[in-house]
N, C-alpha and C positions, 0 to 999 in steps of 0.2 A: 172273262171267266177264269183264266189262269191266275190273275191277281187275286180275285175273290176266293178261289180255292186255296191259294197260299195263305191268305189272311185267316181263313177259316181253320186251316190246319194248324197255324201258329197259335191261334186262340185255344183250340182244343188241346194242343200240346202243353201250353202254358197252364191251362186249368188242371190238367192231369198231373203235371209236375208240382203245382202248388198243393193239390190235394194229397199227393204222395208225401210231400215234405211235411205237411201238417200232420198226416197220419204217423210219420216217423217220430215227430216231436211228441205226439200224444202217447205213442207206445213207450217212448223213452221215459216219460214222466210216470206212466202207469207202473212199469217194472221197477223204476227207482223207488216209488212209494211202497210197492209190495216188498221190495228187498229191505228197505229201512224198517218196515214193520216186522219182518222176519228177524232181522238183527236185534230189534228191541225185545223180541220174545226169546232170544237166545238160540234161534234156529239158524246157526251160522251157515251151514251148507246150502240151505234154501236161499238165504240171503245172497250168497255168492253167485248162485245160478241166476237169480233175478237181476242182480246188479250188473253182472257181465252182459246180460241181454240188453239192459238199459244202455250200457256203454257202447254196444254195437250200433245203437241208433244215435247216440250223442256222446261220441268218444272224448270230447274235450270238457265234459261237465265235471268240474273239480269236486263238487260236493258228493257226486256219485263215486268218484275215485276214492275219496276219503272214506265213504261208507264201506266200499269194497275192501279197502285196506284194513279197516276195523274188523270186518267179517273174516277176512283171511287170518288175522291175528287170533281172533276168537276161536277159529277152527284149527289152530295150531299149524297153519301153513306159513311158518315164520319167514322163510326166504322170500315168498311172494309178497307177503305183507310189507316186508322191509323195502322191497323194490318200489312199491307204490308210495310208501311214506317218504322215501328218499326223493322220488320224482316230485312230490308235492313240496317237500322242503326246499328243493332247488328254487322253487317259485316264491317261497315265503320262508327264508332261512331263520327269521326271528320268531317263528310261530311256536308258542310254548307247548301246545297240545301235540304237535308233530314231534317235537324234540322229546317229549315225555314218552310217547309210544316207541320211539327208536331206542330210548334208554332202557325201557322194559324188554325189548327184543334183544338187545345186546346183553342184558343181565341174564336172560334165559340161556344164551349160549356162552356164558361165563367169560364174556369179554369186558372185564371190569373197567379198563381204561376208557373204552368207547362209552360204556354205560355212564360213567361219571361225567364225561364231557357233555353228553346229551342231557343228563339230569341238571347240570349247572346251567346249560342253555335254557332248559325249561323253567328253571327257577328265576331267571331274569328276562324271560321271553314275553311276547305279546299274547294276550289271551282275550277271547271274547267274554263278555259278561263281567263277572266280579273278578277282575285280574289280580287284585291283592290276595283274595282267598285262594285262587288257583296257584299262584306263585308260592304261597305259604304251604299248600298241600304238597306241591312238588318238592319243596325243600325238606319237608318232614319225611317224605318217602326217600329222598337222598340220604338224610340222616340215618334212617333205619338201615339202608343199604351199607353205609359206612360202618355202622356198628356191627353189622353182619360180617363185614370184611375185617373187623378188628382194628379199624383205624379210628380210635376214639378221639384223637386230637382233631382230626378233620371233621368228625361228627359234631364236636363241640363248637368248632368255628362256624359250621353251617347253622347251628341252632342260634347262635348269636345274630346271624344275619336274618334268620327266619323270624325273630322277634319283631322286627320292624313292620312286617306284613301281618302279624298275628291279630285276629279279632279279639276284642276284649270281652271274653266270656269265661266262666269258670271251667267249662268243658275243655276249651283250648288251653287254658293255663294248666290243667291237669295233664293234657297231652304233652305239653312242653316240659313240665316238671318230670314226668316219667322218662322223657328222652334225655334230660340232663342227668337223671339218675343212671340211665344206661351209659351215658358218656362219662360217668365217674366224677361228676361235679355236683356233690351233694348239697352244697350251699345254695347254688343256683336252683336246684330241684326244690329245696325247701322254700325258697323265695316264691316260686310259682305256685306251690301247693298252698302256701299261706294266702297269696293273692286270690286264688280261687275260692278259698274259704271266706274271704271278705266279700267276694261277689255273691257267693251262695253258701252260707253256713251249713246247709243241709247236704252238701256234696260229699257223699260217703267215700268216693274215690279220692277226693282231695284230702280228706281226714285220714284215711288209711295211709296215703302216701306220706303225708306230713309226719304221722306217728312212726312210720317205718324209718324215715330219714333221721328223725330226732333220735331214734334208738341207736342209729349207726354213728351219729356225730356228737351226741350228747348235748344238743341245743336245748337251752331251758328258757328261751324267750316266750312270751305269751302267744297262745294260738287260739283261734276261734274254735269253739266246740260245737258239735251238733246240738241244737236245742232239745231239751227233753220234752 
């Protein structure tokens, strides 16, 4: 009887433990899902609440930690967001997305040296999905920041690197042309505006950019015009 009682008690305890564990897992998933939905709607504070509850059930869930870091950044809790991003970066130091978020946070606190370091890591880092496009976008953001800092020489250098990852579309060529214009390289700007017009002769932004640059440098070479 003692043995049977012990076996029965063990079975009941094991069943309750498994049920409790399964319930914790399910609750963790539910709050992670609701937190992500709130984050997608821009309800950062609600997302923070739900994601923290989720982590109380599954503290090692990296995807939930990442979502919480994004929610904290969105809600302007910069120091807390930075702590989460840094912890995740320790596990994935070459992750482009994490480096980009840390660059933006450093930029917010006017730490330009740190921001530039993280931006450059993002521009050469690993990305999920279309990595070429993501690296290109990160480098364009870095270029804009360098222009804001007044470092046109470095901005020009980053643009030359960004070209390698640039998709071949008229919209992208206009974006690059505009940034070469900002970096005070008008000949390169005109090159990309003209290339954009070859891809799409109706691109008004490319036409405006080309005319503006031609007016500044006096280029008289042929240019595609918008069809009448």
